[in-house]
C-alpha positions as CSV (number, residue, x, y, z in Angstrom):
1,M,0.0,0.0,0.0
2,K,2.8,2.5,1.0
3,I,4.6,1.5,-2.4
4,K,1.3,2.4,-4.3
5,Q,1.0,5.7,-2.5
6,L,4.8,6.5,-3.0
7,F,4.4,5.7,-6.8
8,F,1.4,7.9,-7.0
9,T,3.2,10.8,-5.4
10,V,6.0,10.4,-7.8
11,L,3.7,10.6,-10.6
12,M,1.9,13.8,-9.4
13,L,5.1,15.4,-8.8
14,A,6.3,14.6,-12.3
15,F,3.3,15.7,-13.9
16,S,3.0,19.0,-11.9
17,G,6.7,19.7,-12.8
18,N,6.1,19.2,-16.4
19,F,2.9,21.4,-16.4
20,S,4.8,24.2,-14.5
21,T,7.7,24.1,-17.0
22,A,5.1,24.2,-20.0
23,F,3.3,27.1,-18.4
24,A,6.6,28.9,-17.9
25,A,7.7,28.5,-21.5
26,N,4.4,29.6,-22.9
27,N,4.5,32.8,-20.6
28,S,8.0,33.2,-21.9
29,L,6.8,33.1,-25.5
30,I,3.9,35.5,-24.8
31,Y,6.3,37.9,-23.1
32,S,8.8,37.7,-26.0
33,G,6.0,38.3,-28.6
34,T,4.7,41.2,-26.6
35,T,8.2,42.6,-26.4
36,E,8.7,42.2,-30.0
37,I,5.5,43.9,-30.9
38,S,6.2,46.8,-28.4
39,N,9.7,47.2,-30.0
40,E,8.2,47.2,-33.5
41,K,5.7,50.0,-32.4
42,S,8.6,51.9,-30.8
43,V,10.7,51.7,-34.0
44,A,7.7,52.7,-36.1
45,A,6.9,55.6,-33.8
46,Y,10.6,56.9,-33.9
47,E,10.6,56.5,-37.8
48,K,7.4,58.5,-38.1
49,S,8.7,61.3,-35.5
50,S,11.9,61.6,-37.3
51,S,10.1,62.2,-40.6
52,V,8.1,65.1,-39.3
53,P,9.7,68.4,-39.0
54,N,10.3,69.5,-35.4
55,L,7.5,71.8,-34.6
56,Q,9.5,73.1,-31.6
57,T,11.7,75.1,-33.7
58,D,11.2,78.9,-33.3
59,P,9.7,80.0,-36.8
60,K,10.3,83.7,-35.9
61,A,12.2,85.6,-38.7
62,D,15.0,88.1,-38.0
63,L,14.4,91.8,-39.0
64,D,16.7,91.6,-41.7
65,E,15.0,88.8,-43.4
66,F,12.1,91.0,-44.2
67,P,12.2,92.8,-47.6
68,N,10.8,95.8,-46.2
69,L,9.8,96.9,-42.4
70,H,6.8,99.1,-43.6
71,P,4.3,96.5,-42.7
72,L,5.7,96.1,-39.1
73,V,5.6,99.9,-38.4
74,V,2.4,101.1,-40.2
75,H,-0.1,99.3,-38.2
76,F,0.9,101.5,-35.1
77,P,0.0,104.8,-36.5
78,I,-3.1,103.3,-37.9
79,A,-4.4,102.1,-34.4
80,L,-3.2,105.2,-32.6
81,L,-4.9,107.7,-34.7
82,L,-8.1,106.0,-35.0
83,L,-8.1,105.5,-31.3
84,A,-7.3,109.3,-30.9
85,V,-10.5,110.0,-32.8
86,V,-12.6,108.0,-30.4
87,L,-10.9,109.5,-27.2
88,Q,-11.4,113.1,-28.6
89,L,-15.0,112.4,-29.2
90,I,-15.4,111.1,-25.5
91,Q,-13.5,114.1,-24.5
92,L,-16.4,116.3,-26.1
93,F,-18.8,115.1,-23.5
94,I,-16.5,114.7,-20.3
95,M,-14.2,117.6,-20.8
96,N,-11.5,116.1,-18.4
97,R,-8.1,117.6,-18.5
98,T,-6.5,114.1,-18.0
99,M,-8.1,112.9,-21.0
100,D,-6.5,115.9,-22.9
101,W,-3.0,114.5,-22.1
102,V,-4.1,111.0,-23.2
103,V,-5.3,112.3,-26.5
104,L,-2.1,114.4,-27.0
105,L,0.2,111.3,-26.3
106,T,-2.0,109.2,-28.6
107,V,-2.1,111.4,-31.7
108,G,1.5,112.5,-31.1
109,A,2.6,108.9,-31.2
110,G,0.3,108.3,-34.2
111,F,2.0,111.1,-35.9
112,I,5.7,109.8,-35.1
113,G,4.6,106.4,-36.4
114,A,3.1,107.9,-39.7
115,Y,6.1,109.9,-40.2
116,V,8.5,106.8,-39.8
117,A,6.4,104.6,-42.1
118,G,6.1,107.2,-44.7
119,N,9.7,108.4,-44.8
120,F,12.1,105.8,-43.2
121,V,10.4,102.5,-44.1
122,H,8.5,103.2,-47.2
123,P,9.1,100.5,-49.7
124,H,10.9,101.1,-52.9
125,T,8.9,99.7,-55.7
126,E,9.7,98.6,-59.2
127,G,8.0,96.9,-62.2
128,L,4.6,97.9,-61.0
129,T,1.5,97.6,-63.4
130,Q,-0.4,100.6,-64.3
131,T,-3.2,99.7,-61.8
132,A,-0.9,99.1,-59.1
133,K,0.8,102.4,-59.8
134,K,-2.5,104.2,-59.4
135,V,-3.3,102.4,-56.2
136,L,0.1,103.4,-54.8
137,E,-0.5,107.0,-55.7
138,Q,-3.8,106.9,-53.8
139,H,-2.3,105.2,-50.8
140,D,0.5,107.8,-50.6
141,K,-1.9,110.6,-50.9
142,Y,-4.1,109.6,-48.0
143,A,-1.0,108.6,-45.9
144,M,0.4,112.0,-46.5
145,W,-3.0,113.7,-45.5
146,A,-3.2,111.4,-42.3
147,M,0.4,112.3,-41.4
148,W,0.0,116.0,-41.6
149,S,-3.4,116.2,-40.1
150,S,-2.4,114.3,-37.1
151,A,0.6,116.8,-36.6
152,A,-2.0,119.6,-36.8
153,A,-4.2,117.8,-34.4
154,A,-1.3,117.4,-32.1
155,V,-0.4,121.2,-32.2
156,L,-4.0,122.0,-31.7
157,K,-4.1,119.6,-28.6
158,L,-1.2,121.6,-27.1
159,V,-3.0,124.7,-27.7
160,S,-6.0,123.5,-26.0
161,L,-4.1,122.3,-23.0
162,F,-2.1,125.5,-22.3
163,W,-4.2,128.3,-23.9
164,F,-7.8,127.4,-24.7
165,K,-8.3,125.3,-21.6
166,Q,-11.5,123.4,-21.5
167,K,-13.2,125.4,-24.2
168,R,-15.7,123.1,-26.0
169,W,-15.7,124.8,-29.3
170,F,-12.0,124.4,-29.6
171,E,-12.3,120.7,-28.6
172,V,-14.8,120.3,-31.3
173,L,-12.2,122.0,-33.8
174,V,-9.6,119.4,-32.7
175,F,-12.1,116.7,-33.1
176,A,-12.8,117.8,-36.8
177,V,-9.1,117.8,-37.6
178,L,-8.7,114.3,-36.0
179,A,-11.6,113.0,-37.7
180,F,-10.0,113.9,-41.0
181,S,-6.9,112.2,-40.1
182,G,-8.9,109.0,-39.1
183,Y,-10.7,109.2,-42.4
184,S,-7.3,109.6,-44.3
185,V,-5.7,106.8,-42.5
186,G,-8.7,104.6,-43.1
187,W,-8.4,105.1,-46.8
188,A,-4.6,104.8,-46.8
189,G,-5.0,101.4,-45.1
190,H,-7.7,100.3,-47.8
191,Y,-5.3,101.2,-50.5
192,G,-2.5,99.6,-48.9
193,S,-4.4,96.3,-48.5
194,Q,-5.4,96.4,-52.0
195,L,-1.8,96.8,-52.9
196,V,-0.8,93.7,-51.1
197,Y,-3.7,91.4,-51.4
198,I,-5.0,92.2,-55.0
199,E,-2.1,93.7,-56.7
200,G,0.4,91.4,-55.1
201,V,2.9,94.2,-54.1
202,G,5.1,93.1,-51.1
203,P,4.4,89.5,-50.4
204,Q,8.0,87.7,-50.4
205,G,9.6,90.9,-51.9
206,Q,7.6,91.1,-55.1
207,F,7.8,94.2,-57.0
208,L,10.1,95.6,-54.4
209,G,13.5,97.2,-55.3
210,D,16.8,97.5,-53.7
211,E,16.3,100.2,-50.9
212,A,19.9,101.1,-51.1
213,E,19.3,102.6,-54.5
214,E,18.0,106.2,-54.9
215,S,14.8,106.6,-56.7
216,H,14.2,109.2,-59.1
217,E,10.5,109.5,-58.7
218,G,10.5,111.4,-55.5
219,H,9.0,109.1,-52.9
220,S,11.1,106.0,-53.6
221,H,8.5,104.3,-55.6
């Protein structure tokens, strides 16, 4: 009886040993296959990422890469002069001395920006079509009106601050000049946008000449 029990025990141990070995081998195969699949996915992900441009690279261009700096400057006087019109309109109702200074600083900065945009960074053009030339002439005309009317408005605002203090009729005069400046800068912006988006002047340097060369047409056109 004891021999039979011993023999049965040996058989059970042998069977359990074979079962555990097979189970371990099967787990090893599964783990190995999972590792291979994981490695294949990692390699594929790496190859995909290496084929895509690095989006973290700073795309900002340096100033010397721009064919002209006019677009970088001109938006400041446009915004400032239009803001000055709104502020002066508000001033007609509140008649606040602090607002006088705010309007003066706004229109003064707008004039300086317009002067810089029109005289120091104005683009030198070449090879324009006849339509583009006419559009450019209109753009420059309204830009000139905006610049000098804003200068006149700044002078009038100074007079208002130190001589005609809180005189509503004089503030109406200042508003009228500023309104003309806003009207002019609006049309200058319209023709400027037409030059860029319809006539194609400016993008990627198209129709822009060498700014180092002197123009014989008066305003570097």
